[in-house]
C-alpha positions in Angstrom: 0.0 0.0 0.0 1.3 3.4 -0.9 0.2 6.2 1.5 0.6 9.7 0.1 0.2 12.6 2.5 1.5 16.2 2.9 0.3 16.2 6.5 3.3 14.3 8.0 5.6 17.1 7.1 7.2 18.7 10.2 5.2 21.4 11.7 1.9 20.6 10.0 -0.9 22.1 12.2 -4.3 20.6 13.2 -5.6 17.1 13.6 -4.7 15.8 10.1 -1.2 14.4 11.1 -2.9 12.5 14.0 -5.3 10.9 11.6 -2.5 10.0 9.2 -0.3 8.5 11.9 -3.2 6.5 13.4 -4.3 5.3 9.9 -0.8 4.1 9.0 -0.3 2.5 12.4 -3.5 0.5 12.2 -3.0 -0.5 8.6 0.4 -1.9 9.5 -1.1 -3.6 12.6 -3.5 -5.3 10.2 -0.6 -6.6 8.2 -0.3 -4.1 5.3 3.1 -3.2 4.0 2.6 0.6 4.0 5.0 2.8 2.1 4.8 6.6 2.8 5.6 9.1 0.1 5.2 12.8 -0.6 6.8 14.9 -3.3 9.3 17.5 -1.9 10.4 20.2 -4.3 14.1 20.6 -4.9 13.9 24.4 -4.7 11.1 25.1 -2.2 11.7 28.9 -2.0 11.5 29.3 -5.8 8.5 27.0 -6.0 6.8 29.0 -3.3 7.1 32.2 -5.4 5.7 30.5 -8.5 2.8 28.8 -6.5 0.1 30.8 -8.3 1.4 29.4 -11.6 1.6 25.8 -10.2 -1.6 25.8 -8.3 -4.0 28.0 -10.3 -2.8 28.6 -13.8 -2.1 25.1 -15.0 -5.6 23.9 -16.2 -4.5 20.2 -16.0 -4.3 20.5 -12.2 -1.1 18.4 -12.3 2.3 19.5 -11.3 4.5 17.5 -13.6 7.6 17.0 -11.4 5.3 15.7 -8.7 3.4 13.5 -11.2 6.6 12.0 -12.5 7.8 11.3 -9.0 4.6 9.5 -8.0 4.6 7.6 -11.3 8.1 6.4 -10.6 7.2 5.4 -7.0 4.2 3.4 -8.3 6.3 1.6 -10.9 9.0 0.7 -8.3 6.8 -0.3 -5.4 3.9 -1.8 -7.4 1.2 -1.1 -4.7 -2.1 -2.9 -4.8 -3.8 0.3 -3.6 -3.0 3.9 -2.9 -4.3 6.2 -0.2 -4.0 9.9 -0.8 -4.8 11.8 2.4 -4.3 14.7 0.2 -1.7 16.3 -2.0 -2.0 19.9 -3.2 -3.3 19.0 -6.6 -4.2 15.9 -8.7 -0.7 14.7 -9.4 -1.0 11.4 -7.4 -4.5 10.8 -8.8 -3.3 11.2 -12.4 -0.3 8.9 -11.7 -2.6 6.3 -10.2 -5.1 6.5 -13.1 -2.3 6.3 -15.7 -0.7 3.3 -13.9 -4.2 1.7 -13.4 -3.9 1.4 -9.6 -6.9 1.8 -7.3 -6.7 4.9 -5.2 -8.7 6.1 -2.2 -8.7 9.9 -2.1 -9.3 11.3 1.4 -11.1 14.6 1.2 -10.8 16.3 4.6 -10.7 19.9 3.5 -12.5 21.7 0.6 -9.8 21.3 -2.1 -12.2 19.8 -4.7 -14.5 22.8 -4.4 -12.2 25.7 -3.6 -8.6 26.6 -4.8 -8.0 28.3 -1.5 -9.2 25.1 0.4 -11.5 26.9 2.9 -14.5 28.2 1.0 -14.2 31.3 3.1 -14.3 34.8 1.5 -12.1 37.7 2.7 -15.3 39.1 4.4 -15.6 35.9 6.5 -18.6 34.5 4.5 -18.9 30.9 3.5 -18.6 30.6 -0.3 -20.6 28.0 -2.3 -17.4 27.1 -4.2 -15.5 27.9 -7.4 -18.6 27.9 -9.6 -20.1 30.8 -7.7 -17.3 32.8 -6.1 -14.8 35.4 -7.2 -11.8 33.0 -6.7 -9.2 35.4 -8.2 -10.0 38.2 -5.6 -10.0 35.6 -2.8 -6.6 34.2 -3.8 -5.0 37.6 -4.3 -6.2 38.8 -0.8 -5.0 35.6 0.9 -1.6 35.6 -0.8 1.2 35.3 1.8 3.5 37.8 0.1 3.2 40.9 -2.0 5.1 39.2 -4.9 2.6 36.2 -4.9 -0.3 38.7 -4.9 1.3 40.6 -7.7 1.8 37.5 -9.9 -1.7 36.4 -9.1 -3.2 39.8 -9.9 -1.5 39.9 -13.3 -2.0 36.3 -14.4 -5.0 34.8 -12.7 -8.4 34.8 -14.2 -11.6 33.2 -12.9 -12.0 31.4 -16.2 -8.7 29.6 -15.8 -9.3 28.8 -12.2 -12.7 27.3 -13.0 -11.2 25.2 -15.8 -8.6 23.9 -13.5 -11.2 23.0 -10.8 -13.4 21.3 -13.4 -10.5 19.2 -14.5 -9.8 18.3 -10.9 -13.3 17.0 -10.5 -13.1 15.2 -13.9 -10.0 13.3 -12.8 -11.6 12.4 -9.4 -14.5 10.8 -11.4 -12.0 8.3 -13.0 -13.1 4.7 -12.7 -10.3 3.6 -10.3 -10.8 6.5 -7.9 -12.9 6.2 -4.7 -13.4 9.3 -2.5 -13.6 9.2 1.3 -15.7 12.0 2.6 -15.9 12.9 6.4 -19.7 13.4 6.6 -22.9 13.2 4.7 -22.8 17.0 4.6 -19.5 16.8 2.7 -20.8 14.1 0.4 -23.8 16.1 -0.6 -21.6 19.2 -1.4 -19.1 17.1 -3.5 -22.0 15.5 -5.4 -23.5 18.9 -6.1 -20.3 19.7 -8.1 -20.6 16.7 -10.3 -18.6 14.1 -8.4 -20.5 10.8 -8.8 -22.3 9.8 -5.6 -21.5 6.2 -6.2 -17.8 7.0 -5.9 -18.1 8.8 -2.5 -18.0 6.8 0.7 -18.6 8.5 4.1 -16.0 7.7 6.7 -16.0 10.1 9.7 -12.8 10.6 11.7 -12.6 8.8 15.1 -10.7 9.3 18.3 -10.4 7.5 21.6 -8.7 8.3 24.9 -9.7 4.9 26.4 -6.0 4.1 27.0 -5.8 7.0 29.5 -7.3 7.2 33.0 -9.0 10.6 33.1 -11.6 9.8 35.7 -9.9 11.4 38.6 -9.4 14.8 37.0 -11.6 17.4 38.7 -13.4 20.0 36.6 -12.3 23.7 36.8 -13.8 26.9 35.5 -11.9 26.6 32.2 -13.2 27.5 28.8 -10.9 25.8 26.2 -10.1 26.8 22.6 -7.9 24.7 20.4 -7.9 26.4 17.0 -4.7 28.4 17.1 -4.5 31.9 15.6 -6.6 31.0 12.6 -9.2 33.4 11.3 -11.5 30.6 10.0 -11.3 28.9 13.4 -12.7 32.1 15.1 -9.9 33.0 17.4 -11.0 36.7 17.4 -14.5 35.6 18.5 -12.9 33.6 21.4 -11.1 36.8 22.5 -14.3 38.8 22.5 -16.1 36.0 24.3 -13.5 36.0 27.0 -13.8 39.7 27.4 -17.6 39.5 27.9 -17.7 36.5 30.2 -14.8 37.5 32.4 -16.6 40.8 33.2 -19.4 38.7 34.7 -17.4 35.7 36.0 -13.9 37.1 36.9 -12.5 33.7 38.1 -13.3 31.9 34.8 -10.1 30.9 32.8 -10.0 31.1 29.1 -7.2 28.9 27.8 -5.9 28.8 24.2 -3.5 26.2 22.8 -1.3 26.7 19.8 0.9 29.5 18.5 -0.3 33.2 18.8 1.4 36.5 17.8 -1.8 38.5 18.6 -2.6 38.1 22.3 -5.4 39.1 24.6 -5.0 39.9 28.4 -8.1 37.8 29.1 -6.5 34.6 27.7 -4.1 32.1 29.2 -1.8 30.8 26.5 -0.3 27.3 27.0 1.5 26.9 23.7 1.5 23.8 21.5 0.5 20.6 23.5 0.7 17.0 22.6 -2.4 14.9 22.3 -2.2 13.6 25.9 -1.8 17.1 27.3 -4.7 18.2 25.2 -6.9 15.4 26.5 -6.0 16.3 30.1 -6.8 20.0 29.6 -10.1 19.1 27.9 -11.0 16.8 30.8 -10.3 19.6 33.3 -12.4 22.1 31.4 -16.1 22.9 31.9 -16.6 23.5 28.2 -14.8 23.5 24.8 -15.6 26.4 22.5 -15.4 26.0 18.7 -16.2 29.4 17.2 -15.4 28.3 13.6 -16.8 30.6 11.0 -16.0 28.4 7.9 -17.9 25.4 6.7 -16.1 23.1 9.1 -15.4 19.8 7.2 -15.1 17.8 10.5 -13.4 19.3 13.6 -11.3 16.8 15.5 -11.5 19.1 18.6 -15.3 18.3 18.9 -14.9 14.6 19.1 -11.8 14.8 21.3 -13.7 17.0 23.8 -16.8 14.8 23.8 -14.6 11.7 24.2 -13.4 13.0 27.6 -16.9 14.1 28.6 -16.6 17.8 28.1 -19.4 19.5 26.2 -18.8 21.5 23.0 -20.3 24.9 22.1 -20.1 25.8 18.5 -21.7 27.8 15.7 -24.0 25.7 13.4 -21.5 25.5 10.5 -20.5 22.6 8.5 -20.5 19.2 10.2 -20.5 20.4 13.8 -24.3 19.9 14.2 -23.8 16.4 12.9 -21.0 15.6 15.3 -22.6 17.2 18.4 
């Protein structure tokens, strides 16, 4: 089995690396010979600056150095099946299709529907996807450097972006591709864009802390937030919430995990925690807050908190209603 994922790169945020490691661990436990692979550019800085060309202008949705790398790996390892947790484009999918190997494509973020991945506009509104949104403006405003924004402003067009995304979906509809969606909500959205329903299987994420004894941890007046300094995770809303509640309940603690450069005097920052430390903090807390404003595709924080018996308060976005 060939397992292709970007999420095992050092420093990858969020719950995706946990899912990848758990999946690989259990597959090996079941007796599969799992080979991990991910294309790494030879000149990452240079490629970073031409990202708008790679990611948005090539209507084939395939980065050819990446495609050729995966094609060679498939020919050398001869896998019976491939799992792609996800790459940044369809390179691994095309390589699998061309080599006639079955591939499970794990969709755990909105990359088949949105070139920016989040379906969130610069105004913080949930976008229906590339068929309806102004993707060029979104990508320009979210560019991480002025040079990238300048390249995108000159070269990008919504027509090219749409063509690329349509080709992405066309490749995902290939006969040897099966798509794993995280929820029925996600399946319905993917199908609305033309991905064949019979190709989409729903497989929610899972989590357990049954190997830990959390029964003796007393509850404290802690409100926990685990989204880091991410706009789409609603960290600014958490800051405002802390300001309002602490005025009424001064001894309540608002605790945030992750890296933050913008800080609030009402928040206790505990930095990056491993999974065991996260579970213990959740178990001590009265409540976990998920103020996400994007169409949350899953939300590992919700099931982790519920697994240790701590309720979750969230906006009714994405799959959070389904989970809670």
